C-alpha positions in Angstrom: 60.7 136.7 78.8 58.8 138.6 76.6 60.3 141.1 77.4 63.6 139.7 76.4 62.3 138.4 73.1 61.2 142.3 72.7 65.1 143.3 73.1 66.3 141.0 70.8 64.2 141.9 67.8 65.7 144.2 65.1 64.7 144.9 61.5 67.3 143.2 59.0 67.8 143.8 55.7 67.1 140.4 53.9 68.1 139.5 49.9 65.4 137.8 48.5 64.4 136.7 45.1 61.5 138.3 43.3 59.5 138.5 40.0 60.3 141.9 39.1 56.6 142.2 37.3 54.8 141.0 40.4 56.8 143.8 42.6 55.9 146.2 39.9 52.3 145.3 39.7 51.7 145.4 43.4 54.4 148.4 44.5 53.8 151.8 46.0 56.8 154.2 45.8 57.1 156.4 48.3 59.2 159.4 49.0 57.7 160.5 52.5 54.0 159.9 53.4 52.5 160.0 49.7 53.7 158.1 47.1 53.1 156.6 43.3 51.5 153.5 42.1 54.5 152.0 40.2 52.0 150.1 37.9 50.0 152.9 36.5 51.5 156.4 38.1 49.0 157.4 40.1 50.4 160.0 42.6 49.1 161.2 46.0 48.5 157.5 47.4 49.3 157.2 51.4 51.1 154.0 52.1 48.9 154.2 55.7 45.3 154.8 54.2 45.5 153.2 50.4 46.0 149.2 50.5 44.7 149.6 46.8 45.6 152.1 43.8 42.8 154.3 43.4 43.7 154.4 39.7 44.3 150.9 38.8 42.9 148.7 41.6 45.5 147.1 42.2 46.4 145.7 45.8 49.4 147.0 47.2 52.0 144.3 48.8 55.5 146.0 48.7 56.7 149.5 49.7 59.7 151.2 48.4 62.1 154.5 49.3 64.5 156.3 48.6 65.0 157.0 52.3 69.0 157.0 53.3 68.5 157.7 57.1 68.0 154.5 59.0 65.9 156.0 61.5 63.5 157.0 58.9 63.1 153.8 57.5 62.5 152.5 60.7 60.0 154.5 61.5 58.1 153.4 58.4 58.7 150.0 59.5 57.1 150.4 62.8 54.0 152.3 60.9 53.7 149.0 58.5 54.0 147.1 61.6 52.2 149.1 64.1 49.1 149.4 61.7 49.7 146.2 60.0 49.6 146.8 56.8 51.1 143.5 55.3 53.4 145.3 53.0 57.2 144.5 52.1 59.7 147.3 52.6 61.8 146.7 49.9 64.7 149.4 48.8 63.8 151.5 45.8 67.5 151.6 44.6 67.9 147.8 44.2 64.2 147.7 42.8 65.1 150.3 39.9 68.7 148.5 39.3 66.9 145.2 39.0 64.2 147.0 36.6 67.2 149.1 34.6 68.9 145.6 34.4 66.0 143.4 33.2 65.2 146.4 30.5 68.6 146.9 29.0 68.6 142.7 28.5 65.2 142.9 26.4 67.1 145.4 24.7 69.7 142.9 23.2 67.6 140.0 22.8 67.2 138.2 19.7 64.2 138.8 17.7 63.2 135.7 16.1 
């Protein structure tokens, strides 16, 4: 029975509404193993070892990558699960597009 359940477990992309300010405060942007804190831009952070930013002290809850290869993304998801990191992997393009849309929207707000 356990084998049957294991065989049906797969990673799926899920769309969920998230507060961009909260995501940015707790986001680690990675390209491979090392990344950058989205909040303070501290570089050289390792998502496997750094649960907090060494620059600003933020707790990381989200991880974003630009990797297009689903096998590479799968490896990251496996490491997150194996190491019990408690991180949610988000699509970096989605994050950057949503952030750009938010920033453009704020340009046209009435200042009064």
